[in-house]
C-alpha positions in Angstrom: 2.6 -8.8 -17.7 3.1 -7.4 -14.2 0.1 -5.6 -12.7 0.0 -2.3 -10.9 -2.0 -2.9 -7.7 -3.4 -0.4 -5.2 -3.5 -2.1 -1.8 -4.9 -0.3 1.2 -6.9 -0.8 4.4 -10.2 1.1 4.9 -12.7 1.6 7.7 -16.2 0.4 7.1 -17.2 4.0 6.6 -14.6 4.6 3.9 -11.6 6.2 5.6 -8.0 5.1 5.5 -6.9 7.2 8.4 -8.4 9.4 11.1 -8.3 13.2 10.9 -5.2 13.1 13.1 -3.6 10.7 10.5 -3.8 7.7 12.9 -4.0 4.1 11.8 -4.5 2.8 15.3 -8.1 1.8 14.5 -6.9 -1.0 12.2 -6.9 -4.5 13.4 -3.8 -6.1 11.9 -4.0 -9.7 13.3 -1.2 -12.2 13.0 -3.1 -13.9 10.2 -3.6 -10.6 8.3 0.1 -9.6 8.8 1.3 -12.9 7.5 -1.0 -12.4 4.4 0.6 -8.9 3.9 4.1 -10.5 4.1 3.2 -13.0 1.4 1.7 -10.3 -0.9 4.6 -7.8 -0.5 7.2 -10.5 -0.4 6.3 -11.5 -3.9 6.1 -7.9 -5.2 8.4 -6.5 -7.8 8.3 -3.2 -6.2 6.5 -0.6 -4.1 5.4 2.8 -5.4 4.6 5.2 -2.7 4.0 8.9 -2.1 6.2 10.8 0.4 3.8 10.5 3.3 3.3 6.7 2.9 7.0 6.2 2.5 7.9 8.3 5.5 5.4 6.5 7.7 6.9 3.1 6.6 10.5 4.3 6.8 9.8 5.6 10.3 9.3 2.0 11.7 10.1 -0.9 9.4 13.9 -0.5 8.7 14.7 -1.5 12.3 11.5 -3.4 13.4 13.4 -6.7 13.4 15.9 -5.4 16.0 13.3 -5.6 18.7 13.9 -9.0 20.5 10.2 -9.1 21.4 8.9 -8.6 17.8 6.9 -11.5 16.5 8.4 -13.4 13.7 6.0 -12.0 11.1 7.0 -8.5 12.1 10.7 -9.3 11.8 10.0 -11.0 8.5 8.1 -7.9 7.1 11.0 -5.6 8.2 13.3 -7.6 6.0 10.8 -7.8 3.2 10.3 -4.0 3.3 14.0 -3.2 3.3 14.7 -5.5 0.4 11.8 -4.8 -2.0 12.7 -2.1 -4.5 10.8 1.1 -3.7 10.0 4.3 -5.6 8.9 7.3 -3.6 7.2 10.0 -5.6 8.1 13.3 -4.0 9.0 16.8 -5.1 10.5 17.6 -1.6 12.2 14.5 -0.3 16.0 14.9 -0.6 17.2 11.5 0.3 15.9 8.0 0.9 17.4 4.7 1.9 16.6 1.0 2.0 16.5 0.2 -1.7 14.5 3.4 -2.5 14.6 5.7 -5.5 13.2 9.2 -5.4 11.2 10.2 -8.5 9.8 13.8 -8.8 6.8 13.2 -11.1 4.6 10.3 -12.3 5.5 9.8 -15.9 3.4 7.1 -17.5 6.1 5.8 -19.8 8.6 5.6 -16.9 6.0 3.7 -14.8 5.4 1.3 -17.7 9.2 0.8 -18.0 9.3 0.0 -14.2 6.4 -2.5 -14.7 8.2 -4.2 -17.5 11.5 -4.5 -15.7 10.0 -5.6 -12.3 10.3 -9.1 -11.0 6.6 -9.1 -10.0 3.6 -6.9 -9.5 4.0 -3.3 -8.4 2.0 -2.1 -5.4 0.9 1.5 -5.1 0.5 3.0 -1.6 -1.3 6.1 -0.7 -4.6 7.7 -1.8 -3.0 10.8 -3.2 -0.6 8.9 -5.4 -3.6 6.6 -6.4 -5.4 9.6 -7.8 -2.4 10.4 -10.0 -2.1 6.8 -11.2 -5.9 6.7 -11.9 -5.7 9.8 -14.0 -3.0 8.2 -16.1 -4.9 4.9 -16.3 -2.1 3.0 -14.6 -4.1 0.9 -12.0 -4.9 -2.7 -12.9 -6.3 -3.9 -9.6 -7.5 -2.7 -6.3 -7.1 -4.7 -3.1 -9.1 -3.1 -0.4 -9.0 -4.5 3.2 -12.2 -3.4 4.9 -11.9 -3.3 8.7 -15.0 -3.8 10.9 -14.5 -0.3 12.4 -16.5 2.9 11.9 -14.2 5.8 12.8 -16.8 8.6 12.0 -14.4 11.0 10.3 -11.0 11.0 8.6 -9.4 11.1 5.2 -11.4 9.1 2.6 -9.8 6.3 0.7 -11.1 7.7 -2.5 -11.1 11.4 -3.2 -14.5 13.1 -3.6 -15.5 13.0 -7.3 -13.8 9.7 -8.0 -15.8 7.5 -10.3 -14.8 3.9 -10.9 -16.5 0.8 -12.4 -14.7 -2.3 -11.1 -15.2 -6.0 -11.3 -15.0 -8.1 -8.1 -12.5 -10.9 -8.6 -12.2 -12.2 -5.0 -13.5 -11.6 -1.5 -11.8 -13.2 1.4 -12.7 -12.8 5.1 -10.1 -13.0 7.8 -10.8 -14.3 11.3 -10.6 -10.8 12.8 -13.5 -9.6 10.6 -11.4 -7.8 8.0 -12.5 -8.6 4.5 -10.3 -8.4 1.4 -12.2 -7.1 -1.6 -10.2 -7.6 -4.8 -11.3 -5.7 -7.9 -10.0 -5.6 -11.5 -10.2 -2.2 -13.3 
């Protein structure tokens, strides 16, 4: 059965973005980007909140049009456009690039998506994660810990979150990022 996987980068001090919503502190090396391409390229779909979707949609649809873009960036642009996406939003009125807008997370509908998907489903965004956790819908966590302390920002896990996870893999990348893969 396909898994529902939460995949996100985090600073060493537990934040996924700065207080100004910047991700510039992340060190996405060529090696790490190629790894992301492999992971998302095999996905059956991406499940995102509005903010995560908007961030991605603001760059990836045309990233491969830049003649100076590295091959792995151009490859990811094609992957991102082609992979089926669901954006959970009460306010978004339209979406493109193989994207469906859904207003609420309904567990039975998520399970139907999981069953129909051609591969694992990846959840993006900490707010959406909280909703998926509340419904018991997350099978695996893939946390990419960057060797950066940013001092303040938005935490990856909301205050009060309590989880007991089982480590299934740890993988260091040459830039110092470490993948920590956990089963629920």
